[in-house]
TORRONU-510264 format. One record per atom (N, C-alpha, C, O): residue in three letters; x, y, z. Coordinates in steps of 0.05 Angstrom, whole numbers, plus 5000, padded with zeros to 4 digits. Atoms other than C-alpha are relative to their C-alpha. Layout:
<sites>
alaXYZ
...
</sites>
This chain:
<sites>
unk500549905027
unk893052523038
unk498149814985
unk498549574985
unk502050165014
unk887152282997
unk501149884974
unk502350034958
unk499150125025
unk888651782942
unk498150074978
unk495750044980
unk501749935023
unk886252012874
unk499149744987
unk500849584978
unk500950245014
unk881751472845
unk500950004971
unk500650194956
unk499250035028
unk884551202781
unk498749734989
unk498549535003
unk501350235012
unk881050722733
unk501149954972
unk501150134955
unk499150085026
unk883950342674
unk497649894985
unk496349704994
unk502450085016
unk878650262620
unk501149794979
unk502649874961
unk498750225015
unk880249582587
unk497849854986
unk495449884992
unk501950185013
unk876949072542
unk501149924972
unk503449964965
unk499450095027
unk876748782473
unk500150254981
unk498850454988
unk499949785019
unk878449252413
unk497250084990
unk495549914986
unk502349905014
unk872949682385
unk497349945015
unk495349885003
unk502450044984
unk867949602443
unk499150255015
unk497350245031
unk501049754989
unk867350332463
unk501750105023
unk500750275038
unk498449924977
unk873050412513
unk500550304999
unk500050455018
unk499449715002
unk875151092487
unk497650175002
unk497950405010
unk502649854996
unk867851322486
unk499550035029
unk498750255037
unk500449984972
unk867351162558
unk501850215014
unk500950375031
unk498249814989
unk873551552574
unk499350284993
unk499550465009
unk500649735009
unk871552152532
unk497750125016
unk497850355024
unk502349894987
unk864852222567
unk500650045031
unk500050255042
unk499349974971
unk867452092639
unk502150215006
unk502350325028
unk497949814996
unk873452542629
unk499250284988
unk500850464990
unk501049755013
unk869353092592
unk502050104981
unk502850344982
unk498049935018
unk874353082536
unk499349904972
unk499549674966
unk500950085027
unk871853092464
unk502450004981
unk501949974957
unk497750025018
unk879053092437
unk501249724998
unk503149684984
unk499050285000
unk879952342450
unk499149884974
unk496849914966
unk500650125026
unk880351962385
unk498249765004
unk498649595021
unk502050224999
unk874451502373
unk499649934970
unk499050104953
unk500350105028
unk874151082310
unk498949725000
unk499149575020
unk501350265002
unk870550462285
unk502149784996
unk501649555004
unk498150215006
unk876850082264
unk501649955026
unk502350135040
unk498450084975
unk880649692319
unk502850124999
unk503850194978
unk497249914999
unk887349932342
unk500450305000
unk502750404997
unk499849724999
unk885850662347
unk501850095025
unk503450275023
unk498349954976
unk888850672418
unk502349795001
unk501849565003
unk497750184999
unk895950372418
unk501550015025
unk502849815033
unk498549974974
unk898850662482
unk498050115020
unk496150255013
unk501649904979
unk895750812549
unk500150305002
unk502350415001
unk500149704996
unk893551542558
unk498350065024
unk496249945028
unk501349934975
unk891551852623
unk498550274996
unk499650464986
unk501849765003
unk885752362626
unk498750065027
unk496749945034
unk501249924975
unk884452692693
unk497650194996
unk497650344977
unk502249825000
unk877953042707
unk500450195024
unk500550105047
unk499649794979
unk878853692747
unk497750204998
unk496750274977
unk501849794999
unk873954212770
unk501350225017
unk502050175040
unk498549784987
unk876954892789
unk502749925008
unk503649965031
unk497250104995
unk883854592783
unk500349795022
unk502549745031
unk499950214979
unk882054062834
unk499449734986
unk497249684976
unk500450265013
unk883153352806
unk498149835016
unk498349815041
unk502050154986
unk877252902821
unk500549704996
unk500249545015
unk499350275005
unk879152252788
unk501549994973
unk501650194958
unk498550045025
unk883251972729
unk499149764985
unk498749554998
unk500750215018
unk881251542671
unk502549944983
unk503850124974
unk497950105015
unk886451122634
unk499149864975
unk498249634978
unk500850135025
unk884950962561
unk502249804992
unk504549884990
unk498050205006
unk888450312542
unk499449864973
unk497249874963
unk500450165025
unk889449882479
unk498349755007
unk498149675030
unk501650254996
unk884949272470
unk501749765002
unk503949764993
unk498750274998
unk886848552486
unk500449914971
unk498649934955
unk499450125025
unk890248232425
unk500349705001
unk499249554985
unk499450284998
unk892647552449
unk499449905029
unk501249795042
unk500550064971
unk889047412516
unk500349705005
unk501249635027
unk499750284994
unk889046652508
unk502949925004
unk503649755021
unk497150064998
unk896646632499
unk501150115027
unk502849995039
unk499149894974
unk897547092559
unk499149835023
unk500649775041
unk501050164978
unk893046682603
unk501449725002
unk501949625024
unk498550255000
unk896646042582
unk502650035013
unk503549855027
unk497549954988
unk903246342602
unk499750045031
unk501349945047
unk500549954970
unk900346572670
unk499549745014
unk500649695035
unk500750254989
unk897445882683
unk502649825003
unk502849665022
unk497650175000
unk904145562666
unk502050095021
unk503749935030
unk498149894983
unk908046012713
unk499150055028
unk500650155044
unk501149964974
unk903446042774
unk499849745016
unk498949545006
unk500150244982
unk904145562832
unk497549995015
unk496649775021
unk502550014984
unk897845762870
unk498650264996
unk499750454984
unk501649765003
unk892346282874
unk501250245014
unk500750475007
unk498849794984
unk896446672924
unk502150174984
unk502650404992
unk497949865014
unk901746872873
unk499150104972
unk500850184956
unk501149925027
unk897147062814
unk500850294993
unk501650344970
unk499349715006
unk898247812819
unk502950034994
unk503650184975
unk497149995006
unk905747712822
unk500649874973
unk502649954960
unk499550135026
unk905347252761
unk499350194978
unk500650194957
unk500849815020
unk901747782722
unk502350214997
unk503050294975
unk497949805000
unk907148282743
unk502549884986
unk504050024972
unk497650135014
unk912647782720
unk499549994970
unk501350044954
unk500650005029
unk909147712653
unk500650274986
unk501950284966
unk499549755011
unk909248452641
unk503050084999
unk504050184979
unk497149944999
unk916548522663
unk501549854979
unk503349964966
unk498650175020
unk918747962617
unk499350074971
unk501050044954
unk501049955028
unk914648172555
unk499750294994
unk498650364973
unk500449725005
unk914848922561
unk500950104972
unk499650264959
unk498949925025
unk919148982498
unk499449814977
unk500549824955
unk500850215019
unk915848402461
unk497750124984
unk495650154995
unk502149885015
unk911748702403
unk497449844999
unk495349954995
unk502350165001
unk907048112405
unk498250065022
unk495750025019
unk501749954976
unk904548302474
unk500050295009
unk499650365032
unk499949724994
unk905249052470
unk497450105013
unk497550235034
unk502649904991
unk897849192479
unk499449885028
unk498550035046
unk500650124973
unk897048702538
unk501750135021
unk500750195043
unk498249874980
unk903049012574
unk499250295005
unk499350395028
unk501049724996
unk900349722562
unk497550015017
unk497350205033
unk502449994985
unk893549562591
unk500349905028
unk498949985046
unk499750124972
unk896049142651
unk501750185017
unk501450175042
unk498349844984
unk901349652673
unk498650185019
unk499250165043
unk501349824981
unk896750182703
unk498449855021
unk498049955043
unk501550164980
unk892649632737
unk502049905021
unk501449925045
unk498050094981
unk898949352769
unk501050235018
unk502050195040
unk499249774986
unk900550062790
unk497850105020
unk498350305035
unk502049924980
unk894150112831
unk497450084989
unk495650145005
unk502449905011
unk888650312782
unk497749785004
unk498349545004
unk502250175001
unk881650012788
unk499449924971
unk500450044952
unk500650115028
unk878849612728
unk497150074992
unk495250005006
unk502649975013
unk873149842683
unk500149844975
unk501449924956
unk499950185024
unk871949272634
unk497650064984
unk495450054993
unk502249915017
unk867749482575
unk499549794978
unk501349684965
unk500950195020
unk863749022530
unk497850144984
unk496750344993
unk502249905017
unk858749152474
unk497649825002
unk497649594992
unk502450164996
unk851848912494
unk498349954975
unk496349814977
unk501550035025
unk849448952422
unk500949754985
unk499649664966
unk498950245013
unk853648342402
unk499749765019
unk499749815043
unk500450244983
unk852747622429
unk502649975018
unk504850055011
unk497850074981
unk856847402489
unk501749784987
unk500649594975
unk498150205012
unk863047012467
unk501849895021
unk503150055035
unk498250114980
unk866846532512
unk503050074996
unk504750055014
unk497249925005
unk873246772477
unk500850235019
unk503250255025
unk499449784982
unk872847392524
unk500549915029
unk501250075046
unk499550094974
unk873246952584
unk502950015008
unk503650055031
unk497349984995
unk880746942578
unk500750295009
unk502450335026
unk499549724992
unk880747712583
unk499250035030
unk500750145046
unk501149954973
unk876347702645
unk501649845021
unk501949935043
unk498450154981
unk880547152678
unk502750135005
unk503750125027
unk497449844997
unk887047552666
unk499550235020
unk501150285038
unk500549784982
unk883848152699
unk499449915029
unk500250045048
unk500550104973
unk881447732758
unk502649935014
unk502949965038
unk497450084989
unk888647482768
unk501550245011
unk503150205029
unk498549764988
unk891048212782
unk499150065028
unk500650185043
unk501049954974
unk886748232844
unk499150275006
unk498650345029
unk500849724997
unk884748952833
unk496950025000
unk495549864987
unk503049945001
unk877549232846
unk499150034971
unk500550154954
unk500849995029
unk873549152782
unk497050044998
unk495449955014
unk502749945006
unk867149392751
unk499649964969
unk501350044954
unk500550045027
unk864149182684
unk497850184989
unk495850225002
unk501849825013
unk860649662637
unk499049884973
unk500749804957
unk501150095025
unk855949422582
unk499350264984
unk497450404991
unk500349775017
unk856449962529
unk498749924974
unk500149834955
unk501450105024
unk851249802476
unk500450194977
unk499450424976
unk499349835023
unk853850062410
unk498049984977
unk497250184965
unk501850045024
unk849249752357
unk497149955009
unk496350025031
unk502950034995
unk841949542353
unk499449745015
unk497349715026
unk500550254987
unk842648832380
unk499650025030
unk500450215043
unk500549994971
unk840448652451
unk500749725012
unk499149545010
unk499050234987
unk844448122487
unk500950055029
unk502749935040
unk499249914973
unk844648462555
unk499849785020
unk501649745037
unk500350204979
unk841847882595
unk502349795000
unk503249715021
unk497850195001
unk847347392571
unk502550145011
unk504050025026
unk497549874990
unk852647902584
unk500050045030
unk502150015044
unk500249974971
unk850148052654
unk500649755015
unk501949755036
unk499650264987
unk850047312672
unk502949935000
unk504049835020
unk497150075002
unk857247222647
unk501750185017
unk503450095032
unk498349804987
unk860147862674
unk499649985032
unk501550035047
unk500450024972
unk857047752742
unk501749795015
unk502049795039
unk498250214988
unk861647152754
unk502850105004
unk504349985019
unk497449905000
unk867847572746
unk500450285014
unk502550345025
unk499849734992
unk866348282768
unk498150065023
unk495949955025
unk501449934976
unk863948602833
unk497450144994
unk495350105006
unk502349845008
unk859149082798
unk499849994970
unk501850004955
unk500549995030
unk855949052728
unk497950214996
unk495750215008
unk501949765006
unk852649692699
unk499750014970
unk501649954955
unk500449925028
unk849549882633
unk500750304998
unk500050455016
unk499149725003
unk852550522607
unk500350074970
unk502149974956
unk499849915027
unk851250862540
unk501750265000
unk500850475008
unk498049784998
unk857351312532
unk499150244984
unk499950474989
unk500749775018
unk854051742477
unk497450145011
unk497150385008
unk502749894994
unk847051832506
unk499350015030
unk497350125038
unk500750014971
unk847351712581
unk499750285013
unk501450455009
unk500449744989
unk844452302619
unk501850055024
unk503149865035
unk498149924978
unk848252682673
unk499749845024
unk501749755036
unk500450154975
unk845052322731
unk501149724998
unk501949615019
unk498850265004
unk847451662702
unk503050025005
unk504249835016
unk497149964995
unk854551922703
unk500650025029
unk502549905039
unk499649984970
unk853852092777
unk499649745013
unk501049665032
unk500450254988
unk850951422792
unk502249814996
unk502949655013
unk497650175006
unk856751082758
unk502350065017
unk503849885026
unk497849924983
unk861651482799
unk499649885029
unk501549805042
unk500650114973
unk858151242863
unk500549694998
unk501449575017
unk499350285003
unk858850532835
unk502949955002
unk503849765015
unk497150034997
unk866250642828
unk500950005029
unk502749865037
unk499249974972
unk866450852901
unk499449755017
unk500549725039
unk500650254986
unk863650172922
unk502249804995
unk502249595008
unk497950205007
unk869749822893
unk502149995021
unk503249775027
unk497850004980
unk874750042948
unk499250215020
unk498450425012
unk500749804980
unk873550393015
unk501350264997
unk500150475001
unk498649765002
unk878850903001
unk499150194978
unk499850424978
unk501149845022
unk875151142938
unk497350125006
unk496550304993
unk502949914996
unk868251232968
unk499750305007
unk498050434996
unk500349724993
unk869351913001
unk500850184978
unk499350374973
unk499249815021
unk873352252944
unk498149994977
unk497750204964
unk501850005023
unk868352012892
unk497250125008
unk495950244991
unk502349864992
unk862452242933
unk500450304999
unk498650454991
unk499349725003
unk865852912938
unk500150094970
unk499450314963
unk499949935029
unk866952892863
unk497250044989
unk496750224973
unk502849985009
unk859452792853
unk499050295007
unk497850434991
unk500849734991
unk858253432893
unk501350224984
unk500050424977
unk498649815016
unk863453822854
unk498850014972
unk498450234961
unk501150015027
unk860453602788
unk497250125000
unk496650264980
unk502549884997
unk853453802810
unk500350315001
unk498950464987
unk499649714998
unk855954492830
unk501050114973
unk500250334964
unk499049915026
unk859754552764
unk497850034980
unk497850224965
unk502149985020
unk853554412724
unk498150245006
unk497250374987
unk501649774993
unk849654942762
unk501450254992
unk500150434981
unk498449775005
unk855255442754
unk500150044968
unk499950274959
unk499949965028
unk855755292679
unk497450114989
unk497550284971
unk502549915009
unk848355402669
unk499750315006
unk498850464989
unk500149724993
unk848756072705
unk501850164981
unk500950374970
unk498149865018
unk854856282664
unk499150014972
unk499450214959
unk501049995028
unk851756072599
unk497750214997
unk497650344976
unk502149805002
unk845656512613
unk501250295000
unk500150474987
unk498649735000
unk850357102628
unk501350054973
unk501350274964
unk498949965027
unk853856972562
unk497950064978
unk498450214959
unk502249955019
unk847256972525
unk499050285004
unk498650434984
unk500949724995
unk845057612559
unk501850214990
unk501050414979
unk498049815010
unk851557952542
unk499850014969
unk499950224957
unk500250005029
unk850957742469
unk497550144990
unk497550294971
unk502649865008
unk843757972466
unk500450295002
unk499650444984
unk499649714996
unk845758662493
unk501750114976
unk501150334965
unk498349915022
unk851258722440
unk498550014974
unk498750204959
unk501450025025
unk846758512384
unk497650204999
unk497050314977
unk502249805001
unk840758942404
unk501050284997
unk499550444985
unk499149734999
unk844959562411
unk502050064977
unk502850294975
unk497949955018
unk849959472354
unk499450214979
unk497250224969
unk500249785020
unk851060062308
unk502549994982
unk504849964992
unk497849975019
unk855260112245
unk500050284991
unk497950404987
unk499949725007
unk857760802227
unk502250054980
unk504049894977
unk498049925021
unk861661152172
unk499650304995
unk497650425002
unk500249715009
unk863161852146
unk498650014974
unk499249864955
unk501449965024
unk858462082093
unk500750274988
unk500150484999
unk499249765013
unk861462582045
unk497650164990
unk495550044986
unk502249845009
unk857063162021
unk499049914973
unk496649924968
unk500750105026
unk857062871950
unk499649694998
unk499349584976
unk500150295001
unk856462141970
unk497349904994
unk495450054997
unk502550145006
unk850961661948
unk498949895027
unk499949705038
unk501150094974
unk846661582010
unk498949724998
unk499449575018
unk501150275002
unk843160951985
unk502349795000
unk502149585012
unk497750195001
unk849860611971
unk501249975027
unk501949755035
unk498850014972
unk852460802041
unk498149825017
unk499149655031
unk501850154984
unk846160522072
unk500249714994
unk500149555012
unk499750285007
unk846959872034
unk502449885011
unk502449665022
unk497450094988
unk854159812055
unk499949965030
unk500949765041
unk500250024971
unk852659952128
unk498149785008
unk498649645028
unk502050224992
unk846759472129
unk501449734996
unk501149555013
unk498650255004
unk851158922100
unk502049955023
unk502249735034
unk498150034977
unk856559052154
unk498549945025
unk499549785041
unk501550054978
unk851159062206
unk499249715002
unk499549585023
unk500850295000
unk848458382185
unk502349815005
unk502049625020
unk497750184996
unk855358072181
unk500950015029
unk501649805040
unk499149974972
unk857058342250
unk498149835018
unk499049705037
unk501850154984
unk850658032279
unk500549714998
unk500449565018
unk499350295004
unk852357352249
unk502449935015
unk502549725028
unk497350054987
unk859457392275
unk499650005031
unk500849835045
unk500350004971
unk857057572345
unk498449765010
unk499049655031
unk501450244992
unk852156992347
unk501949765000
unk501849605018
unk498250225001
unk857556512325
unk502250015023
unk503149815032
unk498149984976
unk862256782379
unk498649915025
unk499949795042
unk501550104977
unk856756642430
unk500049695000
unk500349565021
unk500150285001
unk856255932404
unk502749875009
unk502749685024
unk497450094991
unk863755822413
unk500550035029
unk501749865042
unk499749954971
unk863656122483
unk498549795016
unk499649685035
unk501550214985
unk858155642506
unk501249734996
unk501249575016
unk498850255003
unk861555052475
unk502549965015
unk503149745025
unk497550024985
unk868155212507
unk499349985031
unk500849855045
unk500850014972
unk864555302574
unk499449715008
unk500149625030
unk500550284994
unk862254572570
unk502149824989
unk501749584986
unk497650155011
unk869054352542
unk499449844975
unk500549624972
unk500550115028
unk866354182472
unk501750164981
unk500650344968
unk498249845017
unk872354452435
unk500349904972
unk501450044955
unk499750125026
unk871953982375
unk497349954987
unk497149794969
unk502750055010
unk864554012361
unk499550104972
unk500450324966
unk500849915026
unk861954052291
unk497050065001
unk495449905010
unk502849904997
unk855554452285
unk498750064973
unk500050164954
unk501549945025
unk850254492231
unk497650195010
unk495950115026
unk502049804992
unk845955122237
unk499550204978
unk501450294965
unk500549785020
unk842455602190
unk500750265012
unk499950335034
unk499149724989
unk845656282199
unk497650195001
unk495650144988
unk502149794999
unk841456882217
unk499550094970
unk501450154956
unk500749975028
unk837757012152
unk498250254996
unk496550325013
unk501649785007
unk834857622119
unk499049964971
unk500549884954
unk501250025028
unk830157632059
unk499250284992
unk497450405003
unk500649735008
unk830158282022
unk500750205022
unk502950215032
unk499649814979
unk829258842073
unk499149905027
unk499350035047
unk500950114976
unk826258382125
unk502249915018
unk504449845009
unk497950084981
unk830058212188
unk500549704999
unk502749614999
unk499850304999
unk828557462186
unk498349884979
unk496350014971
unk501750145019
unk825856962136
unk497449925015
unk497349925040
unk502550084989
unk818756752147
unk500149745017
unk498749715037
unk499750234985
unk821056072170
unk501250065027
unk500249965048
unk498849944975
unk825456352223
unk497950155019
unk497850095043
unk502049874983
unk819856812248
unk498049805012
unk497349835035
unk501850194991
unk815056232254
unk501249835022
unk499949765042
unk498750174981
unk820255832291
unk500650135027
unk500150015048
unk498949874976
unk822956332342
unk498650265007
unk498950365029
unk501249744994
unk818856962336
unk497749985019
unk497149775029
unk502250004982
unk812957172377
unk497550114984
unk497750274966
unk502549935013
unk805657262357
unk499050275011
unk499950365031
unk501249764990
unk801457882363
unk498749955027
unk498850125045
unk501350064974
unk797657542419
unk502149995024
unk501650085046
unk497950014979
unk804157412457
unk500950295007
unk501250355030
unk499249724995
unk806358142448
unk498050145016
unk498750295035
unk502249874985
unk799658372473
unk500049925029
unk499750085047
unk500050114972
unk800057922535
unk502250105015
unk501950195038
unk497549904986
unk807158112551
unk499850305004
unk500650405025
unk500349714997
unk805658842539
unk498050085021
unk498550275036
unk502149954979
unk799458822583
unk501349985027
unk500950155044
unk498850054975
unk803558532639
unk502050235007
unk502150325030
unk498149794994
unk809159052633
unk498650265005
unk499650425022
unk501449754995
unk804159612630
unk498749995026
unk498650195040
unk501450034975
unk800359342689
unk501950045024
unk501250155045
unk498049974980
unk806859322729
unk500550305006
unk500850395029
unk499749724998
unk807660062714
unk497650135013
unk497950315029
unk502549894989
unk800360222729
unk499749955030
unk498350105043
unk500250064971
unk800959902798
unk501150235016
unk500250285038
unk498849784986
unk805160502816
unk497950235003
unk497950375023
unk502249814998
unk799060952802
unk498249945024
unk497550115040
unk501750084978
unk794960552850
unk501350055026
unk500050145045
unk498649954974
unk800360582903
unk500050315007
unk499550385030
unk500149714995
unk800661342896
unk497350095009
unk497150285026
unk502749944991
unk793161362904
unk499249875026
unk496849885033
unk500550154974
unk793760962969
unk497949794997
unk496449735016
unk501950225004
unk789560422938
unk497250074993
unk495649904986
unk502749915005
unk783360842927
unk499249994970
unk496850034964
unk500850025029
unk783660752850
unk498849744995
unk497849694973
unk501250255003
unk781260042862
unk501149854975
unk499649724961
unk498750145023
unk786259772810
unk499750144973
unk500650034953
unk500449875026
unk784460282757
unk502750064987
unk503050044963
unk497449935011
unk791760482749
unk501249754987
unk502349774965
unk498850245012
unk793959752736
unk498549944973
unk499749864953
unk501650065024
unk788159672687
unk500750184976
unk501050094954
unk499349805020
unk789860312648
unk502849944991
unk503349944966
unk497350065008
unk797160142649
unk500249764983
unk501849754965
unk499950255016
unk795859442623
unk499050054972
unk500249954953
unk501149965027
unk791459682566
unk502050164983
unk502550104960
unk498249845015
unk796460212546
unk502549844993
unk503649884972
unk497750175006
unk802159702552
unk499549824976
unk501249804958
unk500650195021
unk798659202507
unk499850164973
unk500950074953
unk500249855024
unk796959742456
unk502750094991
unk503250104967
unk497449915007
unk803960002459
unk501749794987
unk503249834967
unk498750225011
unk806859332447
unk499349924972
unk501049864955
unk501150075028
unk802359192387
unk500850214981
unk501550154959
unk499249785018
unk803759872359
unk503049984994
unk503850014971
unk497050035004
unk811259772369
unk500649774981
unk502249804963
unk499650235018
unk810859092336
unk499250064971
unk500650004952
unk500949935027
unk806759342277
unk501850204986
unk502450184962
unk498349795012
unk811159942267
unk502749924990
unk503650004969
unk497350085005
unk817859602268
unk500449714991
unk502749634986
unk499650285008
unk816358882248
unk501349994973
unk500550134955
unk498850055026
unk820958662193
unk502150204993
unk503450184973
unk498249795008
unk825259282196
unk502749975014
unk502749935038
unk497450024988
unk832659242208
unk500650235018
unk500450215042
unk499349754986
unk834559942228
unk499950244980
unk499550194957
unk500149755017
unk834560652200
unk502850124998
unk504550095015
unk497649855005
unk840261052170
unk499650275013
unk497850425006
unk500249744986
unk841361652215
unk502450174993
unk504750074993
unk497949815006
unk845362262196
unk500350205024
unk498450335032
unk499549844976
unk848562622254
unk500950284992
unk501050344968
unk499349735005
unk850863342260
unk502550024982
unk504249844983
unk497649985019
unk855863592207
unk502749985016
unk502950055039
unk497350044988
unk863163412220
unk501850224991
unk501450354970
unk498149815008
unk868963882220
unk501549914975
unk502649694974
unk498650065024
unk871963892151
unk498049894977
unk498849824955
unk502150085019
unk865363712117
unk498949725003
unk500249555016
unk501250264998
unk860763122112
unk498549965027
unk498550135044
unk501450074976
unk856662782165
unk500749715010
unk501649544995
unk499750274990
unk857062182210
unk497349844995
unk495249935003
unk502450165005
unk852161642186
unk500049755017
unk502149625020
unk500250234983
unk849761092231
unk497749824991
unk495549924985
unk502150205006
unk845860442217
unk499749835025
unk501649705034
unk500450144975
unk842760142279
unk499250205022
unk499450445018
unk500350284992
unk840759952331
unk497549874988
unk495950004975
unk502350155010
unk835759412313
unk497450125011
unk497250215034
unk502549904993
unk828559622314
unk497849805003
unk495849845017
unk502050215001
unk824658982303
unk499849865027
unk501849755036
unk500450134974
unk821658702368
unk500449704999
unk500849575020
unk499550305003
unk822457992340
unk502849945005
unk503449715014
unk497250075002
unk829958042339
unk500949875027
unk502149655026
unk499150114975
unk831157922414
unk499049725005
unk500449545015
unk501250274995
unk826357332417
unk501349784981
unk501649554989
unk498950185019
unk829357012355
unk502949915009
unk503649685010
unk497350054991
unk836557082380
unk500049835025
unk501549635028
unk500150144974
unk834756842450
unk499149714996
unk500349535007
unk501050275005
unk830756242425
unk502249824988
unk502649594997
unk497950155012
unk836356012380
unk502349955020
unk503449725021
unk497950034980
unk841556122436
unk499349795021
unk501049645029
unk500850194980
unk837555722486
unk500049724989
unk500849535003
unk500150265012
unk836555142439
unk503049894997
unk503549665003
unk497250085003
unk844155122425
unk501149935027
unk502449725030
unk499150054973
unk845655162499
unk498949735010
unk500449575021
unk501350254990
unk840854602516
unk501549754988
unk502349575002
unk498750235013
unk843854132465
unk502949965009
unk503849735014
unk497250024991
unk851054292484
unk500249905028
unk501949735034
unk499950074971
unk849654222559
unk499149725004
unk499749615025
unk501050274996
unk846353542549
unk501549804981
unk500749574978
unk498550165018
unk851453272499
unk502449885014
unk504050025026
unk497750144989
unk856452742521
unk502550044983
unk502250084959
unk497749945015
unk863552832500
unk500949774982
unk502849804967
unk499550225018
unk863652162466
unk498650044973
unk499349914954
unk501549955025
unk858752432413
unk501850114978
unk503450294982
unk498549915022
unk861952522345
unk498350084976
unk499350184956
unk501849915020
unk855752662303
unk499850315001
unk500050425023
unk500349705000
unk854953402282
unk497650085017
unk495649935017
unk502349894984
unk850453802329
unk498350154980
unk499250354968
unk501849885020
unk844453982286
unk498050175015
unk496650075032
unk501949814988
unk840454592307
unk497850064981
unk498050234964
unk502349955018
unk833854542272
unk498450245009
unk498850355030
unk501849784992
unk828555082272
unk498449905025
unk497649675026
unk501350084975
unk825255072340
unk497050055000
unk495750044979
unk502949964995
unk818355212368
unk499750225020
unk500750195042
unk500249784981
unk816355862400
unk498349955024
unk498150125042
unk501850054978
unk811455522447
unk501349995028
unk500050015048
unk498650004974
unk816855492501
unk499550265015
unk499550255040
unk500449754987
unk815556222515
unk497449995017
unk497250125038
unk502450014986
unk808556042537
unk500249845025
unk498449855042
unk499450144974
unk811555612593
unk500950195021
unk500950125044
unk499049794981
unk814256242625
unk497650085017
unk495450135007
unk502149864984
unk810256492684
unk499450284991
unk501150404979
unk500749735011
unk806657132669
unk502050225008
unk502750394992
unk498149794991
unk811357552711
unk502649984984
unk503750194976
unk497550045015
unk817357262676
unk499850104971
unk501650224960
unk500649905026
unk814257402608
unk500150304999
unk501250424980
unk500249704999
unk812958122627
unk502950115002
unk503750304988
unk497349894996
unk820058222651
unk501849964977
unk503550124971
unk498450055024
unk823057902590
unk499450214979
unk501250334967
unk501049805020
unk818958352544
unk501250265005
unk502250404987
unk499049734992
unk820958962583
unk503150024998
unk504150234992
unk497149995002
unk828358762585
unk501050014971
unk503050134965
unk499249995028
unk828658652510
unk499350264986
unk500650354967
unk500849745011
unk825159302495
unk501850225012
unk502150434999
unk498349794986
unk829759682544
unk502749885009
unk503249865033
unk497450144992
unk836659342541
unk502050225010
unk501650465007
unk497949814990
unk842859652574
unk501050184977
unk501450094954
unk499149825021
unk845160282536
unk503050045000
unk504150154981
unk497049974998
unk852360272560
unk501049815021
unk499449715037
unk499050194981
unk857059842601
unk499250055029
unk498949875045
unk500649944972
unk855460212665
unk497050005007
unk496350085029
unk503050004995
unk847960132658
unk499349745016
unk498149555005
unk500350234985
unk847859632714
unk497349905006
unk496849665007
unk502650074994
unk840559642731
unk498649844976
unk497549624980
unk501150125024
unk838259482660
unk501449734993
unk500249534986
unk498550245006
unk843858962651
unk499149775019
unk498749545011
unk500950194980
unk841758602715
unk497349904993
unk496749664996
unk502750085007
unk834558602692
unk500049804977
unk498649604978
unk499850185024
unk836358282625
unk501349745008
unk500349534999
unk498850244991
unk840857772658
unk498049825016
unk497949585012
unk501950154984
unk835457572707
unk497849894983
unk496949674987
unk502250105018
unk830157532652
unk501049774983
unk499549584979
unk498950225015
unk834657082611
unk500549765016
unk500049545007
unk499850214981
unk836256662671
unk497449855004
unk497249605002
unk502750124998
unk828856542683
unk499049864975
unk497749654977
unk500850125025
unk827656412610
unk501549744995
unk500349544985
unk498350255002
unk833355892610
unk498849785017
unk498649555008
unk501050204982
unk830255532670
unk497449884987
unk497049644986
unk502550105013
unk823455502635
unk500649844975
unk499349644971
unk499350155024
unk826655282570
unk501049725007
unk500249534994
unk499050254991
unk830354732606
unk497749805008
unk497749575000
unk502350174990
unk824054472640
unk498249914977
unk497249684976
unk501750075024
unk820154492573
unk501549794983
unk500249604973
unk498650185018
unk825554122534
unk500449735012
unk500749544998
unk499550254987
unk826653592587
unk497349835005
unk497449605014
unk502650144997
unk819153392588
unk499949764981
unk497949624980
</sites>
């Protein structure tokens, strides 16, 4: 049976221990505060993928009286061979002593077999006072690794590296709030070097986490495509009495339609955050905005909308794809005329479509008379070609920030207005398919062909967006 790697995260109070645990355990519910003493009792946080536990982090209180503990150990040890037993004797004797509560809490999981992750703040000067902490940990005899978690602006990394290297097998720099994903994986491999029995399970954990990241990206794109479909096709309806005020009904349905679109977008945000286990995230984002009868404010259009030139390019491609069928039917003798004609018509159609519907929400439609009088009135679906691009751009920016956010982060996630130039990074074929998919979304749940086309177009757009944002 494989031993589950366990690591006790220890150190002086207020040096970022809980931040390390939050990031490595992917748990943003762990309390992180500036004042010392936030963690009073050891807490265990396993990391699992598909219900398979990969490793466990143990958040511990900070050292409070390390010099007094070390003095007791030195007074009760006869030789280096009994040091681990002496530490065990200290914990047994002082377990109920409130003066040494924190030391007993942090030493207990280590004595039970956990590895040691000793955390210091590289932004503050090295202090010999912490040598007592490091010496106590060395007495336990457990595999150990030191992490320099730079919290402030100061830079004392070299001094810390020189001091820590005398006590710990491995010394690493690790920014719990900003470290990229690959740094997480590198740190796990470092843990595996501490003990032979941990190397294989932690290498396996690295593979599981890579697969999880790919699966999450694929699932996030599917969630975005699903929300896009709902929002593109949404219709609000009501019964219109024969003597009812048509303008008042249109106003009411338009308001309900706008509210529903905002709600669906926020539902998507929560789904993506839950997918990445960011369940306590605070978000700052301008809600979908309408000015007068326009679909979006001018600022939103500039940020996420598409230009006439882009619509023409995308439309040309989509038309050319259709025109290629003419060439195929002509056994190639048209010399590309079909593709050219299709492209010109596609471009013109896209520009006409954009000019005709730009800025327009939807129209009020009156259906056939109902039994008992009156008519069914419908508002929707959306007609503005900008809509899909705006919703998609905002969704991809949110996804990118969430997927790259460490769980130690406590600052609000701020979604500023973006830049539409990411669309220009898409290969021409992907641009054409995205334009076609947005103009022809699935019409019902069983419309599998169009749904698959939209999901693939969004997947490709997400890959291009990721590459563009990571530059």
